C-alpha positions as CSV (number, residue, x, y, z in Angstrom):
1,M,3.2,-12.1,-12.1
2,D,-0.4,-13.5,-12.0
3,E,-2.0,-13.5,-8.6
4,E,-3.7,-16.8,-9.2
5,N,-0.3,-18.4,-9.3
6,L,0.7,-17.2,-5.8
7,S,0.7,-19.7,-2.9
8,G,0.4,-17.0,-0.2
9,A,3.7,-18.1,1.4
10,E,6.0,-16.1,-0.8
11,E,9.0,-14.4,0.7
12,Y,10.4,-11.8,-1.6
13,V,14.0,-10.7,-1.7
14,S,14.7,-7.0,-2.5
15,L,17.5,-6.0,-4.9
16,S,19.0,-2.6,-4.8
17,I,21.1,-2.0,-7.8
18,Q,23.3,1.0,-8.5
19,I,22.8,2.2,-12.1
20,A,26.0,2.8,-14.1
21,K,24.2,5.6,-16.1
22,P,20.7,7.0,-16.1
23,I,18.1,4.8,-17.9
24,D,16.6,6.5,-20.9
25,P,12.8,6.5,-21.3
26,K,12.7,3.8,-24.0
27,S,15.0,1.5,-21.8
28,E,12.8,2.3,-18.8
29,K,9.7,1.2,-20.6
30,N,11.5,-2.0,-21.7
31,V,12.6,-2.7,-18.1
32,R,9.1,-2.2,-16.7
33,E,7.6,-4.5,-19.4
34,T,10.3,-7.1,-18.7
35,A,9.5,-6.9,-14.9
36,E,5.8,-7.3,-15.6
37,K,6.3,-10.4,-17.8
38,A,8.9,-12.2,-15.6
39,D,7.5,-15.0,-13.4
40,G,8.6,-14.5,-9.8
41,V,9.3,-10.7,-10.1
42,L,7.0,-8.4,-8.1
43,A,6.6,-5.8,-11.0
44,D,4.8,-3.3,-8.6
45,S,8.0,-3.2,-6.5
46,L,10.1,-1.8,-9.4
47,H,11.4,1.6,-8.6
48,I,13.9,3.6,-10.8
49,T,15.7,6.7,-9.9
50,E,18.6,8.4,-11.7
51,K,21.2,6.4,-9.8
52,M,19.3,3.4,-8.3
53,L,16.9,0.6,-9.3
54,T,15.1,-1.6,-6.7
55,I,12.9,-4.6,-7.4
56,C,11.7,-7.6,-5.4
57,Y,11.6,-11.1,-6.6
58,D,10.6,-14.6,-5.3
59,P,13.9,-16.6,-5.1
60,V,11.9,-19.9,-5.3
61,R,10.6,-18.9,-8.7
62,I,13.5,-16.9,-10.2
63,G,17.2,-16.5,-9.3
64,K,19.0,-13.2,-8.5
65,D,21.3,-13.7,-11.5
66,E,18.3,-14.3,-13.8
67,V,16.7,-11.1,-12.5
68,I,19.9,-9.1,-13.2
69,N,20.2,-10.6,-16.7
70,L,16.7,-9.7,-17.5
71,L,17.2,-6.1,-16.4
72,K,20.4,-5.9,-18.5
73,Q,18.8,-7.4,-21.6
74,A,16.0,-4.8,-21.2
75,G,18.5,-2.0,-21.4
76,A,19.5,-1.2,-17.9
77,E,23.3,-0.7,-17.3
78,L,23.9,-1.9,-13.8
79,D,26.8,-1.3,-11.5
80,S,26.8,-2.8,-8.1
81,V,24.0,-5.0,-6.6
82,Q,22.9,-5.4,-3.0
83,T,20.5,-8.1,-1.9
84,D,18.3,-7.7,1.1
85,R,16.0,-10.3,2.5
86,A,12.6,-8.7,2.9
87,P,9.5,-10.7,3.6
88,L,6.5,-8.9,2.0
89,L,3.5,-10.7,3.3
């Protein structure tokens, strides 16, 4: 997300997603590149472990379902999703 497009009043929402199976290195690269290109996703917040993926997004710019679909299209096999409101100012 480009810093020049930020208004300074963003409130990000954190998604914690249980992964159905570990993400292979190629899929992880695709997920990271997808997060970097997506408007409204805080790419620096992406954290991937063997069983969990967490990421923050701006719900004004992109919806939860859209974030989930982007991650799936990038190769992540997701299980359950938990949303937490988390202002990151």
